[in-house]
VEXFI-212412 format. One record per residue (C-alpha): residue in one letter; y, x, z. Coordinates in steps of 0.02 Angstrom, whole numbers, padded with zeros to 5 digits, always signed. Each point is the difference from the previous one (the first is absolute). Example, Ala and Ser with C-alpha at 12.3 -4.5 7.8 and 13.67 -1.06 7.14 Angstrom:
2
A-00225+00615+00390S+00172+00069-00033
END
This chain:
695
M+07684+00971+01035F+00144+00081+00092H-00015+00052+00182E+00150+00030+00111V-00108+00109+00113P-00146+00070-00100E-00163+00035+00087G-00046+00177+00045V+00171+00062+00059C-00037+00129+00134G+00127+00096+00102F-00044+00170+00072L+00118+00040+00140L+00053+00153+00097G-00106+00057+00145D+00125-00066+00129H-00003-00177-00075N-00146-00111+00044G+00064-00163-00072P+00149-00094-00066N+00165+00040+00083P+00129-00137-00027G+00128+00102+00093A+00006+00121-00142R+00110-00122-00096N+00131+00015+00136G+00001+00189-00011A-00089+00020+00167S-00112+00136-00073R+00004+00124-00142R-00036-00065-00175Y-00113+00101-00111P-00008+00018-00189V-00128-00113-00084I-00129+00056-00130V-00086-00139-00099F-00155+00064-00089V-00063-00087-00159H-00180+00048-00038G-00062+00044-00172E-00171+00039-00075S+00001-00148-00119Y+00089-00161-00049E-00165-00092+00024W-00073+00065+00164S+00040+00101+00158S+00091-00040+00162G+00130+00068+00118N-00110-00021+00155P-00089+00170-00009Y+00165+00094+00011D+00032+00036+00184G+00182+00046+00029S-00009+00032+00187V+00005+00192-00014L+00141-00005-00127A+00099-00119+00110S-00021+00097+00162Y+00021+00174-00072G+00144-00040-00117G+00094-00121+00112V-00005-00147-00121V-00072-00175-00011V-00137-00014-00133V-00045-00164-00085T-00146-00023-00120I-00016-00158-00103N-00125-00095-00105Y+00043-00095-00158R-00094-00105-00126L-00094+00092-00135G-00095-00038-00160I+00007-00177-00069L+00081-00069+00158G+00137+00130-00002F+00043+00034-00183L-00062-00140-00114N+00135-00029-00130A-00021-00152-00114N+00172+00013-00082T-00011+00000-00188D+00188-00017-00027S+00094+00162+00027H+00158-00097+00046L-00087-00107+00131R+00041+00045+00180S-00150-00049+00105P-00068+00094+00153A-00156+00101-00039N+00011+00160+00104Y-00059-00079+00162G-00056+00168+00068L+00177+00069-00015M+00069-00160+00076D-00115+00026+00150Q+00075+00173+00023I+00175-00074-00008A-00052-00130+00131A-00065+00139+00113L+00167+00090-00014H+00089-00161+00050W-00116-00014+00149V+00042+00180+00050Q+00185-00039-00007E-00022-00150+00113N-00124+00069+00127I-00008+00189+00002A+00136+00015+00132Y-00120-00080+00126F-00113+00152-00026G+00137+00130+00021G+00034+00022-00186D+00167+00008-00086P+00013-00133-00137G+00147+00096-00074N-00107+00155-00032V-00159-00048-00094T-00094+00119-00117L-00126-00072-00123V-00146+00119-00036G-00129-00032-00136H-00152+00096-00060G-00078-00014-00174T+00016-00178-00061G+00098-00035+00160A+00128+00129-00058A+00020-00095-00164C+00028-00160+00101V+00133+00087+00105N+00084+00061-00159F+00001-00177-00071L+00079-00066+00160M+00134+00134-00005T+00054-00062-00173S-00028-00188+00021H+00134-00135+00002A-00108-00096+00124V+00037+00128+00136P+00173-00011+00080D+00103+00155-00026G-00044+00124+00137L-00040-00132+00131L-00190-00005+00014F-00026+00189-00007H+00107+00154-00023R-00111+00143-00059G-00155+00017-00107V-00144+00125-00006L-00110+00001-00155M-00163+00091+00030S-00109+00034-00154G+00071-00141-00105S+00153-00083-00075A+00046-00151-00103L+00017+00111-00155S-00186+00040+00002P-00093-00074-00150W-00117-00098+00115A+00139-00072+00110L+00037-00155-00104V-00131-00115-00076R+00029-00035-00183G-00072-00157-00076A-00017-00085+00170S-00004-00174-00079G-00154+00051-00100Y-00096+00034+00160A+00061-00167+00069M-00073-00087-00153Q-00166+00085+00033V+00001-00068+00178A+00046-00174-00063K-00140+00002-00128H-00128+00054+00129L+00054-00138+00122N+00012-00138-00132C+00190-00009+00007S+00028+00044-00183S+00069-00173-00037A+00151+00039+00109A+00027+00174-00072G+00151-00056-00102D+00104-00042+00154P+00010+00134+00138Q+00034-00129+00135S-00147-00108-00053L-00111+00153-00003L+00051+00047+00176R-00034-00177+00063C-00172+00007-00078L-00039+00168+00078R+00059-00056+00172E-00133-00135-00002V-00138+00129-00026P-00092+00058+00159L+00054+00170+00061S-00175+00074-00014L-00006-00043-00186L+00176+00061-00033V-00024+00173+00073S-00171+00021-00083V+00063-00017-00179P-00065+00153-00095V+00162+00067-00072E+00008+00187-00021G+00141+00105-00064L-00012+00150-00114K-00012+00175+00067F+00172+00069+00044A+00068-00178-00023P-00033-00126+00142A-00026-00185-00033F+00101-00061+00151G+00157+00076+00071P+00189-00015-00009S+00061-00079-00161I+00160-00072-00073D+00031-00171+00079G+00190-00011-00008V+00011-00016+00191V-00054+00162+00084I-00010+00102-00161D+00136-00052-00120P-00007+00057-00183G+00189-00017-00014D+00104-00078-00137P-00019+00086-00171E+00177-00054-00044D+00071+00085+00154Q+00094+00160-00039D-00080+00084+00150Y-00173-00032-00070T-00010+00170-00084L-00177+00038-00056Q-00044+00184+00004V-00080+00081-00151D-00126+00094+00107T-00089-00152+00071I-00188-00026-00017N-00006-00186+00041T+00100-00147+00059L-00008+00064+00179N+00116+00145-00039N+00119-00116-00091I+00016-00102+00159L+00024+00143+00123L+00116+00109-00105R+00140-00127-00012K+00165+00051+00076D+00004-00145+00122V-00176+00040+00061I+00042+00184+00027A+00155-00055+00096R-00108-00104+00118L-00120+00146+00022S+00144+00111+00055R+00038-00113+00149Y-00141+00082+00097D-00042+00176+00056L-00159+00054-00088M-00144+00120+00033V-00132+00026-00135G-00163+00094+00023V-00157+00044-00099V-00158+00101+00026R-00088+00126-00111S-00140-00111-00069E+00053-00181-00009A-00131-00052-00129Y-00155+00062+00090F-00074-00174+00025S-00003-00033-00187L-00153+00114-00006T-00180-00047+00030A-00103+00092+00130D-00087+00104-00134D+00165+00042-00085A+00074+00058+00165Q-00151+00107+00042F-00052+00077-00165G+00156-00016-00107V+00018-00082-00170E-00034+00056-00177A+00131-00004-00136D-00062-00162-00077R-00001-00085+00171R+00179+00060+00028T+00052-00070-00168K-00083-00167+00040I+00094-00020+00166L+00169+00052-00072R-00031-00112-00151E-00023-00149+00116F+00159+00045+00094V+00104+00013-00159R-00071-00161-00073N+00038-00100+00158T+00172+00076+00031Y+00090+00026-00165T+00035-00115-00147Y+00054+00114-00142H-00072+00159-00077Q-00150+00009+00114P-00095+00133-00103E+00150+00117+00001I+00029-00021+00187L-00184+00031+00040A-00007+00158-00107T+00160+00064+00080I-00065-00028+00177I-00162+00092-00035N+00095+00143-00079E+00122+00013+00145Y-00134-00004+00136T-00122+00125-00077D-00009+00182+00052W-00001+00082-00170E-00020+00174+00075R-00182-00043+00039P-00107-00015-00157V-00137-00088+00097Q+00049-00110+00146H-00107-00046+00148P-00019-00187+00036V+00085+00023+00169N+00153+00073-00086I+00003-00144-00124R-00010-00122+00146D+00147+00081+00089E+00106-00003-00158M-00039-00184-00027L+00046-00040+00181E+00165+00090-00022A+00039-00103-00154L-00038-00167+00085T+00090+00053+00160D+00158+00048-00093A-00001-00154-00112N-00039-00133+00130T+00089+00064+00156V+00095+00164-00002A+00109-00025-00154P+00051-00180+00048A+00036+00054+00179T+00113+00143-00051R+00086-00114-00125T+00037-00121+00142A+00073+00143+00102D+00107+00051-00149L+00069-00176-00019H+00035-00018+00186S+00085+00170+00016Q+00127-00047-00133S+00093-00103+00130H+00010+00151+00118R-00095-00089+00136N-00127+00084+00114S-00148+00038-00115Y-00146+00107+00057L-00159+00053-00090Y-00156+00076+00078V-00169+00060-00064F-00140-00005+00128D-00102+00150-00053Y-00122+00026+00144Q-00187-00025-00017T-00087-00051+00161K-00121+00135+00054F-00139-00117+00055G+00041-00139-00120D-00114-00121-00090Y+00036+00070-00174P-00033+00187+00000Q-00033+00021-00187R+00176-00012-00064Q+00163+00095+00007G+00146-00065+00103C+00035-00158+00097I-00065-00162-00077H+00076-00173+00002G+00009-00069+00178E-00049+00161+00087E+00177+00023+00067L+00000-00165+00095P-00092+00064+00156Y+00135+00132+00023F+00142-00126-00011F-00087-00117+00123G-00041+00143+00122A-00190-00001-00007P-00016+00191+00024I+00108-00009+00157V-00128-00108+00092G-00155+00073-00084G-00032-00148-00113L+00066-00176-00018A-00078-00162-00064H-00098+00042-00158W+00067+00179+00003S-00120+00058+00135R-00037+00185-00024N+00040+00168+00074Y+00164+00077-00053T+00054+00180+00019R+00148+00058+00103V+00095+00038-00160E-00028-00177-00062T+00063-00068+00165G+00162+00096-00021L+00014-00062-00179S-00016-00181+00059E+00138+00026+00128S+00112+00074-00134V-00017-00144-00124I+00022-00130+00139L+00165+00080+00048Y+00059+00002-00180L-00047-00184-00024T+00074-00064+00163N+00159+00101-00022F+00024-00079-00169A-00033-00172+00073R+00127+00033+00136T+00145+00077-00097G-00045+00007-00185N-00014+00190+00013P-00171+00078+00039N+00084+00150+00079E+00100-00095+00132G-00030-00129+00135T-00144+00073+00101P+00006-00082+00172D+00013+00107+00155P-00173+00053+00058G-00056-00085+00158P-00116+00066+00136S-00151-00072-00090S+00035+00094-00163R-00132+00119-00065P+00033+00188+00017E-00028+00026-00187R+00147-00115-00035M+00122+00116+00089K-00056+00149-00105L-00001-00090-00168K+00131+00063-00122N+00014-00108-00155V+00074+00063-00162D+00171-00071-00045W-00039-00131-00132T+00134+00000-00138A+00039-00165-00083Y-00067-00031-00175E+00116-00004-00148A-00029-00001-00187V+00061+00178-00035H-00091+00113+00123K-00137-00127+00045K-00035+00071+00173Y-00158-00065+00083L-00097+00040+00159S-00176+00070-00024I-00090-00058+00158D-00138+00120+00047T-00049+00108+00148K+00149+00105-00053T+00125-00128-00057K+00121+00064-00132L+00148-00066-00096K-00028+00013-00188N+00077-00068-00159H-00051-00078-00166Y-00174-00060+00044R-00111+00008-00156A+00156+00002-00108H-00086+00032-00167K-00137-00130+00023L+00121-00131+00063S+00116+00033-00147F-00149-00036-00113W-00020-00175+00077L+00185-00039+00020N+00062+00065-00168L-00134+00037-00131V-00117-00147+00028P+00143-00129-00001D+00058+00075-00166L-00174-00024-00071H-00012-00176+00069K+00114-00086-00124P-00042-00141-00120G+00062+00087-00157S+00033-00096-00161D-00010-00188-00009D-00137-00001-00132V-00120+00117+00090P-00174-00081+00010R-00066-00032+00173S-00152+00110-00032H+00117+00150-00006H+00040-00018+00186L-00173-00034+00072L-00143+00115+00042D-00145-00114-00042A-00019-00087-00168E-00094-00145+00080Q+00158-00046+00095V+00095-00032-00161P+00005-00180-00065P+00054-00028-00182R+00185-00001+00043F+00154+00105-00019I+00134+00035+00128Q+00162-00075-00063R+00172-00027+00072I+00079-00162-00060P+00188+00025-00025T+00105-00111+00112T+00122-00040-00141M-00130-00074-00118R-00166-00064+00068P-00130-00077-00116T-00042-00182+00018T-00168-00062+00058S-00055-00038-00178E+00044+00176-00056L-00078+00099+00140T-00111-00049+00145T+00010+00123+00143E-00084+00001+00167R+00022+00097+00159V-00148+00116+00025Q-00024+00086+00165N-00093+00164+00005V-00132-00002+00136S+00040+00178+00051T+00189+00009-00019A+00146-00120+00009S+00065-00050-00170P+00189+00025-00013S+00095-00161-00017E+00081+00049-00163L-00164+00021-00091T-00099-00133-00092Y-00163+00022-00091E-00021-00066-00177E-00163-00069-00068S-00069+00094-00148T-00012-00161-00102A+00188-00034+00013Q+00133+00072-00112P+00062+00170+00060E+00177+00027+00057D+00133+00067-00117G-00017+00176+00067F-00186+00005-00032A+00021-00080-00174A+00130+00130-00048Y-00117+00137+00057S-00144-00073-00102T+00109-00017-00156A+00059+00180+00012L-00179+00060+00021S-00057-00100-00153V+00140+00070-00109T-00042+00177+00055I-00184-00023-00044A+00044-00075-00171I+00114+00146-00044G-00133+00125+00054C-00132-00084-00107S+00117-00001-00152L+00035+00186+00017L-00186+00034+00018I-00038-00094-00164L+00140+00093-00092N-00071+00168+00059V-00174-00048-00062L+00069-00050-00171F+00102+00161-00012F-00148+00114+00036A-00110-00100-00119G+00127+00029-00139V+00009+00186+00040Y-00188+00020-00009Y-00006-00100-00162Q+00132+00112-00078R-00094+00156+00056D-00161-00061-00081K+00095-00037-00161N+00077+00173-00007Q-00172+00077+00029H-00048-00040-00180N+00169+00032-00082C+00062+00165+00073P-00092+00169-00007K-00018+00110+00150K+00117+00148-00016R+00064+00140+00103Q+00171+00076+00019E+00035+00175-00054N+00035+00066+00174G-00154-00081+00080Q+00092-00135+00099M-00079-00163+00057P+00003-00155-00113N+00164-00091-00006N-00065-00177-00031I-00127-00111+00083C-00126+00014-00144G-00014+00188+00017E+00083+00045-00165L+00034+00187-00015E+00141+00055-00113T+00043+00168-00072K+00153+00059-00092T-00083+00062-00159E-00173-00071-00030R-00132-00104+00088H-00184+00034+00031H-00135-00110+00073I-00077+00081+00152Q-00172-00069+00032H-00076+00022+00170I-00178-00042+00049P-00002-00062+00180P-00130+00070+00120P-00154-00107+00035E+00062-00059+00168F+00154-00072-00083A-00093-00080-00144D+00040-00172+00063L+00183+00032-00039Q-00030+00017-00187N+00030-00184-00029N+00170+00011+00081S+00130-00066-00120C+00132+00125+00051H-00023+00160+00100V+00084+00168+00010P-00112+00133-00078I-00051+00147+00108P+00065+00164-00075P-00125+00136-00049P-00021+00159+00103P+00121+00143-00030P-00050+00132-00130K-00060+00172+00051N+00085+00156-00065T+00147-00096-00068K+00136+00124-00045P+00175-00043-00049G+00050+00037-00181K-00178+00003-00070P-00001-00009-00191G-00026-00170-00069G+00034-00079+00168Q+00140-00060+00112N+00043+00032+00182L-00082-00131+00116I+00094-00052+00155I-00107-00081+00136S+00078-00070+00159P-00082+00027+00172N-00036-00186+00016Q-00089+00002-00166L-00103+00151+00053Q-00056-00090+00155Q-00048-00154-00100E-00093+00105-00125S-00096+00090+00135M-00052-00164+00077A-00056-00061-00171M-00107+00155-00024A-00080-00023+00170G-00033-00183-00040A-00074+00031-00170G-00115+00144+00044T-00078+00000-00178L+00131+00094-00101K-00066+00159-00078K+00091+00159-00046G-00064+00000-00180H+00042-00120-00138N+00083-00130+00110H+00120+00127+00072Q+00049+00067-00170Q+00025-00175-00069I+00114-00046+00144M+00101+00159-00024E+00028-00042-00183E+00056-00174+00043L+00128+00067+00123R+00082+00112-00131V+00142-00082-00095
END
């Protein structure tokens, strides 16, 4: 399953070369830089044949090679169930390596320079190029010397397939090879005996934002590294195993062997929409549904928190009511930043640490007569016609349309940047001397000086009709994906239930996430654990899932014991409070019958709970008839009597009487009592009350 010369290798030569030229090896003619283009679109379909490099080759003075490689089941089926097993599985990447070997051996016959090869990839092809730049299977700086990543990188969440062996088991079950599923080699022998038509027609579909077939860890092309190696330093801001692989020191060192150009467009996630979504926009619930699916299939921990944070970050809170078109644009920005822009800039940050030539561009021009008028900015793939020179010749291959004069000049500009980088590693230098057949516009073109990218100032080139050099592209949004989200995406405590991390309750089996300490592991009789693979995300290797019927781990048992003790103490205190208040009420009822109601000399409130009123000299019983509306309170065992209304014409020093001091609070209470009673008369009742108040 390995071809020395894969099918579909096509060389597009300069206009003055009509066929192979063996004399080029002897230096008889000029050698030109070589651009090898790796197509994208998908890991499961597409081809390099539609990409015509003749205009790029003739206008830029380079040799352009487009290649085909195996895709889908034939290119990326990985049956390895042992993480330490080294068995080839990335056959698509191996085809690309074989094509690069072919270029080294034969490109000189076509006028190309085998010592100056630039590997260009778009979309999924860019992720493949990134994997080759960091792979041990590629000789150091021998097969190619520069890389261009257009709208993709290996750090993108979709770049690496997680749970590849699970999809292989689905294929085996569908083709009746399940009996050989335990041995990867036996499974491959069984699958090789299946007719090709049946093999490629197996209905295996991946999840949205997570392909079923693509590059995966096989230990040959993509090496997970040795966990015991000191250089295997896992970063705390990773979202999956992919980042753990590509952020190792040795991998970054291999990446720095090449000059690198990274580019993105404004709307990378446009094709994740349906036709109706693109035309009419999306409502808030539809936006939440799409982002929910993205979070569930991308992240492992704290999915509800990550989803809520994304929606909060990409919502225009200055608009109380949002139009569906605005909601659609905000959702596209979120998916674009998460899947493409943030990983691409992170790759540029890592590469620029070695002080090599690193360049970042943002293609920000929207074609005037394009196929997608109802959107803002350039969409994924819309920059390719300009790099291949379609506007220069009025249409090319499947890019047949009318372009404006401004768009023709833009295409010339980006071709010069690309070919200069392929020639010298610097997009500002290396333009060949114009010949007599050069276009007049080329002589008048003045490109902006493109400053190299570095992690402090983050200079990038905004490619538009008026190209400008800018800095810190979408700095706040990218910081959200590169700093805040990784902080949220952490497993937390060892005894956290799995349901805490997932969005949907139906995904949660009766298990708990537990880490088994390496110093003391339970025996099989004590604890039976099994490896459970989440269908939407890759389960980290250090996690096991415990059945609910088994005994919990020590951490969970300690937590349960502490919770039980806390509940018991709380219940005891509650019972003591009930007994205490019962005793208080019992004592109050007892005092109701033993102590008379009395009042202090100065008219103060009662000083005990039964309402006993004391005076210094003598005691009188003050009877008070409650108003009708308060008649239901007569049976109260203990209540504070309402004082009578104040006397009229009360003069100090009256014979036979004593001065009466009434506080303002008491006056207010007495007034309220009078208003409540409403039946007191000024005759006999008033005189009787006055006599009772005299001491």
